[in-house]
ROTOR-714095 format. One record per residue (C-alpha): residue number from 1; residue in one letter; z, y, x. Coordinates in steps of 0.5 Angstrom, whole numbers. Layout:
  num  residuo     zz     yy     xx
  NUM        A      Z      Y      X
...
# end
This chain:
  num  residuo     zz     yy     xx
    1        M    133    143    -77
    2        T    134    150    -79
    3        S    134    155    -73
    4        L    137    161    -72
    5        N    132    166    -74
    6        D    132    162    -81
    7        S    138    163    -83
    8        P    140    168    -88
    9        R    141    175    -86
   10        E    146    177    -91
   11        L    153    173    -93
   12        P    153    171   -100
   13        P    156    177   -105
   14        A    161    173   -108
   15        L    164    172   -101
   16        L    163    180   -100
   17        R    167    182   -106
   18        N    172    176   -105
   19        A    180    179   -105
   20        E    182    174    -99
   21        F    175    175    -95
   22        T    176    183    -96
   23        E    184    183    -93
   24        A    182    178    -88
   25        C    177    183    -86
   26        R    181    190    -87
   27        V    187    187    -82
   28        R    181    184    -77
   29        D    183    176    -78
   30        F    178    174    -75
   31        G    181    166    -75
   32        R    181    167    -83
   33        I    174    170    -84
   34        F    171    165    -80
   35        Q    175    159    -84
   36        L    173    162    -91
   37        M    165    163    -88
   38        A    166    156    -87
   39        H    170    153    -94
   40        R    166    159    -98
   41        A    159    160    -95
   42        G    158    153    -92
   43        I    157    157    -85
   44        P    160    152    -80
   45        Q    164    155    -73
   46        S    157    153    -69
   47        R    153    157    -73
   48        V    158    163    -73
   49        A    159    163    -65
   50        A    151    163    -65
   51        L    151    169    -69
   52        C    156    172    -65
   53        G    154    171    -58
   54        L    161    167    -57
   55        T    162    160    -54
   56        A    164    155    -60
   57        S    170    154    -56
   58        R    173    161    -57
   59        V    171    161    -64
   60        S    175    154    -65
   61        E    181    157    -61
   62        V    181    163    -66
   63        V    180    159    -72
   64        A    186    155    -69
   65        G    191    161    -68
   66        R    190    160    -60
   67        R    186    167    -59
   68        S    185    173    -62
   69        I    179    178    -62
   70        S    181    186    -61
   71        N    175    188    -57
   72        I    171    194    -61
   73        D    165    191    -58
   74        V    166    183    -60
   75        I    168    186    -67
   76        E    162    190    -68
   77        R    158    184    -65
   78        I    162    180    -71
   79        S    160    185    -76
   80        D    152    185    -74
   81        G    152    178    -73
   82        L    155    176    -79
   83        R    152    182    -83
   84        I    160    184    -85
   85        P    159    191    -87
   86        G    162    196    -82
   87        A    167    199    -87
   88        M    170    192    -89
   89        L    172    192    -81
   90        G    174    199    -80
   91        L    167    200    -77
   92        A    162    206    -77
   93        H    157    204    -81
   94        R    152    199    -78
   95        T    144    201    -77
   96        W    142    195    -81
   97        E    146    198    -87
   98        L    143    204    -87
   99        P    136    206    -91
  100        P    130    207    -86
  101        Q    128    214    -87
  102        V    135    215    -84
  103        I    133    211    -78
  104        A    129    215    -73
  105        A    123    211    -71
  106        P    120    212    -64
  107        P    114    216    -63
  108        S    108    212    -64
  109        P    103    210    -58
  110        V     97    215    -59
  111        N     91    211    -61
  112        P     85    213    -56
  113        S     80    212    -62
  114        S     84    218    -66
  115        G     81    222    -61
  116        G     87    224    -58
  117        D     87    225    -50
  118        S     95    221    -49
  119        V     94    214    -45
  120        P     98    209    -49
  121        A    104    208    -47
  122        T    104    201    -47
  123        R     98    203    -42
  124        R    103    207    -38
  125        S    108    202    -38
  126        A    104    197    -35
  127        D    102    200    -30
  128        L    108    204    -27
  129        D    109    200    -21
  130        E    102    200    -19
  131        V    101    207    -19
  132        L    108    208    -16
  133        A    106    203    -10
  134        V    100    207     -9
  135        T    103    214     -8
  136        D    109    213     -5
  137        D    108    212      2
  138        A    115    213      4
  139        V    117    209     10
  140        A    124    206     12
  141        T    128    211     18
  142        P    134    211     19
  143        S    135    218     17
  144        A    132    216     10
  145        V    138    211     10
  146        S    143    215     11
  147        A    140    220      6
  148        L    140    214      1
  149        R    147    212      2
  150        A    149    220      1
  151        F    145    220     -5
  152        I    150    213     -8
  153        T    156    217     -6
  154        D    154    223    -10
  155        Y    152    218    -16
  156        W    159    216    -16
  157        R    162    222    -16
  158        Q    158    224    -21
  159        D    158    218    -25
  160        D    166    219    -26
  161        A    165    227    -28
  162        H    160    226    -33
  163        G    159    219    -34
  164        G    152    214    -33
  165        A    148    216    -38
  166        L    144    221    -35
  167        L    145    217    -28
  168        R    141    211    -30
  169        P    134    213    -29
  170        A    135    216    -22
  171        V    139    210    -20
  172        V    134    205    -23
  173        G    128    209    -19
  174        Q    132    209    -13
  175        L    133    201    -13
  176        R    126    200    -15
  177        H    124    204     -9
  178        V    129    200     -4
  179        Q    126    194     -6
  180        R    119    197     -5
  181        L    121    199      2
  182        L    124    191      3
  183        R    118    188      0
  184        R    114    192      6
  185        D    118    189     12
  186        D    115    194     17
  187        G    119    192     22
  188        R    123    198     24
  189        G    130    193     24
  190        L    133    197     17
  191        K    132    191     13
  192        T    140    189     13
  193        D    142    196     12
  194        L    136    196      6
  195        Q    139    190      3
  196        A    146    193      3
  197        I    144    199      0
  198        E    140    195     -5
  199        A    147    191     -7
  200        E    150    198     -8
  201        L    145    201    -12
  202        A    144    195    -17
  203        R    152    195    -18
  204        L    152    202    -19
  205        A    146    200    -24
  206        G    150    196    -27
  207        W    156    199    -28
  208        A    152    205    -31
  209        Y    149    200    -37
  210        F    157    197    -37
  211        D    160    204    -39
  212        A    154    204    -44
  213        R    157    198    -46
  214        Q    149    195    -46
  215        Y    152    188    -43
  216        S    146    184    -43
  217        K    143    189    -38
  218        V    150    190    -34
  219        Q    149    182    -33
  220        A    142    183    -30
  221        Y    144    188    -25
  222        F    150    186    -22
  223        T    147    179    -21
  224        E    141    182    -17
  225        A    147    186    -13
  226        L    150    179    -12
  227        E    144    176     -9
  228        S    142    183     -5
  229        A    149    183     -2
  230        Q    149    175      0
  231        D    142    176      3
  232        A    146    182      7
  233        G    151    177      9
  234        D    156    182      7
  235        R    162    177      4
  236        Q    166    183      3
  237        F    161    186     -2
  238        V    160    180     -5
  239        A    167    180     -7
  240        N    166    187    -10
  241        V    161    185    -15
  242        L    164    179    -17
  243        S    170    183    -19
  244        C    166    188    -23
  245        M    163    181    -27
  246        S    171    180    -28
  247        L    172    186    -31
  248        Q    166    186    -35
  249        A    168    179    -37
  250        T    175    181    -39
  251        Y    172    187    -43
  252        E    168    182    -47
  253        E    175    177    -48
  254        E    171    172    -44
  255        A    179    171    -41
  256        N    178    164    -37
  257        E    171    166    -34
  258        A    175    174    -32
  259        V    180    169    -28
  260        S    175    164    -25
  261        L    171    171    -22
  262        A    177    174    -19
  263        Q    179    169    -16
  264        A    173    167    -13
  265        A    173    175    -10
  266        Q    179    173     -8
  267        G    177    168     -4
  268        A    170    171     -1
  269        A    175    177      1
  270        R    179    173      5
  271        D    173    169      8
  272        T    172    176     12
  273        R    179    178     13
  274        S    178    183      8
  275        P    182    190      9
  276        A    189    190      4
  277        L    187    195     -1
  278        V    181    191     -2
  279        M    186    184     -4
  280        S    189    189     -8
  281        M    184    192    -12
  282        L    182    184    -13
  283        Y    188    182    -16
  284        M    189    187    -20
  285        R    182    185    -24
  286        E    185    178    -24
  287        A    192    181    -27
  288        F    188    185    -33
  289        A    184    178    -34
  290        Q    191    174    -34
  291        A    194    179    -39
  292        V    188    178    -44
  293        L    190    171    -43
  294        R    197    172    -45
  295        D    200    169    -38
  296        G    205    174    -37
  297        A    207    169    -31
  298        A    201    169    -28
  299        C    199    176    -30
  300        E    206    178    -26
  301        R    204    174    -20
  302        A    197    178    -19
  303        V    201    184    -20
  304        A    206    183    -15
  305        R    200    181    -10
  306        A    196    187    -12
  307        H    203    191    -10
  308        R    205    188     -4
  309        H    198    188     -1
  310        F    197    195     -3
  311        E    204    197      2
  312        R    201    194      8
  313        A    194    198      6
  314        S    196    204     10
  315        G    193    206     16
  316        E    187    201     15
  317        E    180    202     15
  318        A    177    200      8
  319        P    171    201      5
  320        P    167    207      2
  321        W    167    203     -5
  322        V    175    201     -5
  323        R    177    208     -3
  324        Y    178    210    -11
  325        F    183    205    -11
  326        D    189    210     -9
  327        E    197    209    -11
  328        T    196    212    -18
  329        K    190    208    -19
  330        L    195    202    -18
  331        L    200    205    -22
  332        V    196    206    -28
  333        D    192    199    -28
  334        T    199    196    -27
  335        G    201    199    -34
  336        I    194    197    -37
  337        A    196    190    -35
  338        Y    203    191    -38
  339        A    200    194    -44
  340        Q    195    188    -46
  341        L    202    184    -45
  342        G    206    188    -51
  343        K    210    191    -46
  344        A    210    198    -48
  345        R    216    201    -46
  346        E    214    199    -38
  347        A    207    201    -39
  348        E    208    207    -42
  349        R    212    210    -37
  350        L    207    207    -31
  351        I    200    210    -35
  352        A    204    217    -37
  353        E    206    218    -29
  354        G    199    216    -27
  355        L    196    221    -32
  356        R    201    226    -30
  357        R    199    226    -23
  358        E    192    226    -24
  359        N    193    232    -29
  360        D    196    235    -22
  361        V    190    235    -18
  362        Q    186    241    -17
  363        Q    179    238    -18
  364        R    180    235    -25
  365        G    173    235    -27
  366        N    172    229    -22
  367        Q    177    225    -25
  368        Q    174    226    -32
  369        R    172    219    -35
  370        G    178    216    -32
  371        R    184    221    -35
  372        A    180    220    -41
  373        F    181    212    -41
  374        H    188    213    -39
  375        A    190    218    -44
  376        F    188    212    -49
  377        W    192    207    -46
  378        L    198    212    -47
  379        A    196    213    -54
  380        S    196    205    -55
  381        T    203    204    -52
  382        R    206    210    -56
  383        L    203    207    -62
  384        Q    206    200    -60
  385        R    213    203    -59
  386        G    212    207    -66
  387        D    212    213    -64
  388        L    206    216    -68
  389        A    206    224    -66
  390        Q    206    222    -59
  391        A    201    217    -60
  392        C    196    222    -64
  393        D    198    227    -59
  394        A    195    222    -53
  395        A    189    220    -57
  396        T    187    227    -58
  397        M    188    229    -51
  398        A    183    223    -50
  399        L    179    225    -55
  400        D    178    232    -52
  401        L    176    229    -45
  402        A    172    224    -48
  403        S    167    230    -52
  404        A    166    233    -45
  405        I    163    226    -42
  406        N    158    222    -44
  407        S    162    214    -44
  408        P    160    210    -50
  409        R    165    206    -47
  410        V    171    211    -48
  411        T    169    214    -55
  412        A    169    206    -57
  413        H    176    206    -55
  414        V    178    212    -59
  415        R    175    209    -65
  416        D    178    203    -65
  417        F    185    207    -64
  418        H    182    211    -70
  419        A    182    204    -73
  420        Q    189    202    -71
  421        L    191    208    -75
  422        R    189    206    -82
  423        P    196    203    -84
  424        Y    199    211    -83
  425        A    193    214    -86
  426        R    197    219    -90
  427        E    202    221    -84
  428        T    201    228    -82
  429        P    200    227    -74
  430        V    194    222    -76
  431        I    191    227    -82
  432        A    191    232    -76
  433        F    188    228    -71
  434        E    183    225    -76
  435        A    180    232    -77
  436        H    180    234    -70
  437        M    176    227    -69
  438        R    171    230    -74
  439        K    170    236    -71
  440        M    170    233    -64
  441        L    165    227    -66
  442        A    161    232    -72
# end
C-alpha cells in the first residue's frame, strides 16, 4: 500500500498543460479539477482529500456540485497539497515553486567544536522550561491576579489595533507562567481565578494564531482554553470558546461542524442563563455557518434570534469578553451573513452603515483591523452588485487599513478580492487598484 509520503509530489506535466484543467483552475472550479485529476492522473478523491487536509465527504460534495470552495486558506492548501502552481489558481508563487536561493534559511546552530561561544539552539530550547522554573519565584497573590487581568484587557486592545503577530510571544509566555503557578498549588485560594485567567490567555493565544491563519495551532490553544474553562466551572466561557471554534470551522468551510459548535455554545450558555448579549453573539456565529451552508431559512432564523436577544440586552451586566458586540458589530455581522447568502443589496446597506459608524469613532486606531475587515466585505458586496468602481474604492480602503496592521487574515481577504477582479483586468478602476496594491504590498 502506498503511503502519503510515497506519492508523487508533482502533477503530470500533461495534466498541467491540459486546456480543460487550466481553465478549471482559472475559474477555480474545484469539482472539475478533482474529476480531471482522477480521470487523467489516476488520483482518487480519497487521495485528494488526504493531500489537501479535507474530509473525503467534502471532496465528494464538491465533485457532485453540492458544495463550493472559495475560502482563500483552503485554496492555498489545495495548491500546496496537489502542487498546482499558484498562478494557475490566481495565487502568488508558492514557497515550493521558488528556487532554494530565494528562500531565507533559518540560522544554523553554532557547533561547539567550532570554537563559538553560543549555546546550541536545540539545547536552549530544551532547557528553557527548567531555566524559567528556577528563576521564576513569583507567587499567586490577589494583586498578581488583578495585574494579569489588566494585561489581558490591554492585549485585546493591542490585538485589535495592531494585529496579533507581535503579541503572541507575550501572551503565550503569560499563559505558561500562569500554568506554572497552578502547578505549584500554593494554597492561597486563587486556583479558580488562575484557571479562568489560563482559559482567557489560551483563547487569546488561539485568536492571535487564527489571525495569522496558523490553524493547526489555533485548535491546540482553543482546546486548552476549553479545558481550563471547564476546570474553572465557567460554562459561560466554555460557550465563548466553542463560539471561537465555530468561527474557525466557518473559515475552513467546515460549515456543518461550525453549526454544531455554535449550537453547543448556545446550549452551554443557556445552562447558565447567560446574558442576552452573549446569546445574541452566539446566534450570529450560527448565522455565519448557516450562510456558508447556503441555508437561507436557517440563517435568517439565527439572525432574527440574534437581534431579538440584542434588544433585550440593554441594562444587563455582560462579561467583558462579549462587550465588543455592540449595535454596530451586530449590524455589520448581519451584513456579512447576508453577503455569504448572496443578498448583496441588503448586505451592502448594512455593512456601509456599520463602517460609517466606525469611521465616526474618535479613537479609530482601536478598531483598525475590524474596519479593514469590514471594508473588504463592503468591496465584495459591491462587486457582487456589479459596481466595479465603488468596489475598488472600498478595497483600496481595506488595503490602506490592512497595511497599517499585522493581520495575515485580512491581507489574505484583500488578495482574494484581487483574484476576483481578473475578469475586469483592463478596466480603469481595477488598473488603479492594482497599482495601489503593488505600492502598498511591495
